[in-house]
N, C-alpha and C positions, 0 to 999 in steps of 0.2 A: 504494500500500500504506500503510495507516494504522498508526501505532504509538503506543501510549499507555504512558507511563512512570509507575510508582509508586515508592514508597520502596524496595520489594524486588523488583519485577517489571517485566518488559517484556511488554506485551500487543501482539501483532501478528497480522496475518491468517494464516490457515492455509495450508500448502503440502502437496501430496501426499506429499512426503518426510517429513512429520511422522508418518506412519502407524505406524512402529515405536514411537515415543514414546507415541503415543495408545494403542496396543494394550497397552503395559506396564501402564497403569492401567485401561483400559476392559474388560479381560478379567476384572476383579474383579466378582463378582456384587453387591457392596455399592454399586457406582457406578451403572451404567446403569439398572437397573429403577427406582430411586428418582428418577432424573432423567428417565425417560420413554423410554428406548431399551434394546434388548436388550444382553446381555453380548456383547462382541466375541469372535469365535471365531478370528481370525487377523489378521495384519498386513494381508492383502488385504481382509478385512472392515472393518478400521479405515480403510483407504484409501477404500473405498466410502462410509462414513459421512462422511469428510472431504469427498469430492467432492459427495455428495448433499445434505449438510446444513450442514457447517461452513464451506464456502468462500463466504462472503457478506461484503460490505464492512464490515458492522457486527458480525461475529463474530470474536472474538480468541482466539488460543492464549495460554494463560497459561504464561509461562516465568520462571524466576528469573534475576535479573541475573547471578548466579554461574554459571549454566549456560544461556545464552540459546537454545541449539539444542534443549534437551530440553523438550518440552511436558508440563506436569503437569496441565493442565485446560483449561477453556473458559469464557469469559464473553462475552456479546454481546447485541445488541438485534435483535428481529424487529419491523420497522416495519409498522404497519397500512397505511400508504400504499404499501407494496410488496407488499400482498396477504397479510400475515402477521397474527398475533394472533388473539384469540378474538372471537366474534360480538358481545360487549358492548363491545368496544374501538372507539374512534372515530378519525377523522382526527387526525393530529398526535400519535398515541399509539404506544407500543411496549411489547413484553413483553421483559423481561430474562431470560436463562437462564444457567445456570452449572453446572459440576461441577468437582471437583478430586480428584486421586488420594488414596486413603486415607492414605498416609504423611504427607500435608500437612494433614490435618484438625486442627482445634483450634489453628492457628497464626495465625489472623486474616487469612489470605491472601484468602479469599473476600470478606469485607467490604471489604478494601482494593481488590480488583479491581472489585467492584460500584461502589464510590465513583468510580473512574476512568471506568467506562462510563456511570454516571449523569451525571457532569460532561460527558462527550462528547455524550451524548444531548441534554441541555438547552442546552449552549453551541454545539455544532457542528451539530446537526441541528434545532434549534429545536422540540424536542418540548414538549408541554404536560403530558403525564402519562406516567409509566413504571409499568407493571404488573409484578408478579412473582407466580408461582404456586409452591405447594409441595404435594406429595402429603400427604394426611392421615397423621399420624404422623412426618413428617420434621421433628423439632424443631430440628435443626441448621440447616436451611434457613430455617425461620421466624426463628430468632435472627439469622442473618446479614442477613436483610431488615430486621428491626427495628433493628439497629445502624446502618443507613443511613437511618433515618427513614421506612421504608415502614410504612403503617398498614393494618390489616385492612379490606377492602372488601366481599368476598362469598365465598360458598362455592358451588361447583357440585357437586351430589351425584352426578351421573352424567356425568362428563367422559369422552368416548371418546378413547382414544389409539390411532390406527390403526397406529402402528409396533409396538406390543405387542399390538394387538387385544384391548384390555381397557377396562373402565370403571373409573374411579377417583373418589374424592372428592378434589377439589382446592380448596384455599383460595387466594384471591387478595388480595394487598396492593397498594397503589399509593402513589406519591409524585408529587404535583403540583408543577409549576414554582414556584408561589407558596410552598409549604412548603419546597422545596429552597432558594430564595433566602433565606428566613428563617434557615435553618441556617447 
């Protein structure tokens, strides 16, 4: 089990017992759809998403140091070498994803979590490039990425999301190892 420590948070792998905490925030319609998944309808539904999507060695539950058992969000890497990522991504690359409960918006927690996972990806996994996407109109996500040095790379006008069965406009930013080292 991997654990990453930041100034204010402990990032750890998910457990099925996190379902009640996840549901508390994932039932909010302002969270899931903008992140690419449906509003959670029950604790059992959150448990399903944890088991199906969140229980990966490079996906981390965001918890505050003051309350390490309460999950308030997610941050993690989907590695191309493990069959994840988009068609334009290559070997030794990954896509970072994240979400955080609405009561924690605007506190700088997401950029702090992104920084920890970026360091983990470059230092521990030997990645060459980390990509990040945001749905058109999600300015908060765009700003969080820019704060960590991610630069605009491309837009996909009709990105299909099978979980929501919809097409979206998604913008992608990326951070290369060389740019990360310079920072």
